[in-house]
N, C-alpha and C positions, 0 to 999 in steps of 0.2 A: 193604854193606846195600842190598837193593832198596827201590824207592819205595814198595812196599805195605807191607813191615815197617816200614819207617820211619815210615808214616802210621800203621799198626796200633798201634806203639809210643806213638806221640804221644796217640793216641786213648785206649789203655788208662792212661796218666797221667793225662789228664784225667778218666777214668772213676774212677779213685782218689781224685783230689784233692777231686771233686764229689761222692763218695759214691753212686756209682751204683747203683741195684737192683741185685743178683745175680740170676742165672738163676731159683734156687728163690723168691727174694722176689717176682719178676715174675710167676710160674706161681702162686703163692700168691693174690695180688692180683687174677687174673682167675678164681677159683674161689671164689666167695662159699659161706659167711657169714665168710669168714678174709681181709677184706682187710688188706693189706701194703702198703706202699709205701717199703719198705725193705730193707737186705739182711737176708736170716736166715741164720743158722746152726743147723746140725743140733741142737744142745742147748736152742735156742729155740722150736723147733716142736712144735706139740700132736702127742698119736698121729695125731690124723686126718689132719693136714699131713704130718707124717713119711711116714705110709703113701701118701699120694697121690702126694708126689714120689717116692719109691721106685719105686712102680709106673709112673708116668709116664716117668721116666730110666732104668729098667732096661736096662742095658746100654749106655746112651749114653756116647759118649767125647767129652769136650770138646776135644780136639786130635788128629792122626791122625800115626801114624809115616809115614815115606815108602814104607815096605813095605805099611801098611795103603792107602795112597792107591793105589799101584801095582796092588793086588790089586782095588780097588774099579774101577779105570778099565780093566783089562787085556782086558775084552770087545770094548771099542771102539776103532775104526780109526783112533784119531788120538791125536797127543800132547798132553797139556794144557801150556800154556805155564807157565814156571818160577814166575810171581805166584802161579797157582792151587795149585800144590802148598806154595808158603810160606804162602800164606792158612790152607789146612786143616792145616797143621802148627802154626799160631799159634791156631786156633780153628775147631772143625768145626761152624759154625752158630753160633757165639757169639764173642765177644772177651774177651780178658782184661782184668782190673781191676787194672792196676798192672803193673810189669815186674819185680819182686822175684825172685830166684833163689831164694829160701827160701820162698815159697808153693809148694803142692801144685796144681800145673797139671793134674793128672787129676781134680782135683775140681771138681764143676759151681758150687760155691759160689764160686769165685775168677772167675766169668765173668758176663758182663752180654749180654742181647739187644739188637743191633743193629739195628734201630729200636725194637723192641718186639716182643711174643711173636706178634702178628697179622702185623706187616711186619718180617719178619726174614730174616738171611743164611740160606740152606740149610744142611742137613748135606751132604756130599759126595753120599751115596745120594741125597737128595732131588734134588740138583742133576741128577745121572746119570738120575734117572727122568723128570724133567721135559724133559732133553735127549731122551729116548726119544720122548716127546709133541710134542717140536718136529719131529722126523724126519717125522712122521706129518702135521703142519698146520702146517709153516713152514720157516724157514730151518735146515738141518743145520749151517750154522756158527755158529749161536747157542748158547752154553752159559748158560742163566739160574741165578745163584747166590742171588737172593734174590726173597722173595715181598712183593707190594705189594698190599694187600687182595686182591680175588679176580684 
């Protein structure tokens, strides 16, 4: 097990023990008038919130397969480090809550935003788009994978 996988598994265990707010709960808390600061599950959502979440996360995949990652990075002239592949196979812009094999890891309801919805890990698509911006304005060796404020 690599260092990044070990670290993410430790974070996932703490997230489960500490009842971290899942991604939809975090999303709902930032879209008034529906403040929620706890995990929400589909059955608990109002029709308005359910529609809002479905529209926002339409097509979103909380983790990627190796093939999906390779397809996204194929146009670029470099090979990503193994740790980046592992990161995006565990969470595509989010991290799991817990490590149980019995969970549905294709469901956004089993993930949380690390650090928050505003300051979060980026999806691989967002990271690659940011990389293209770096080519124009900065260091082509830098692959940004998270946002912090602006």
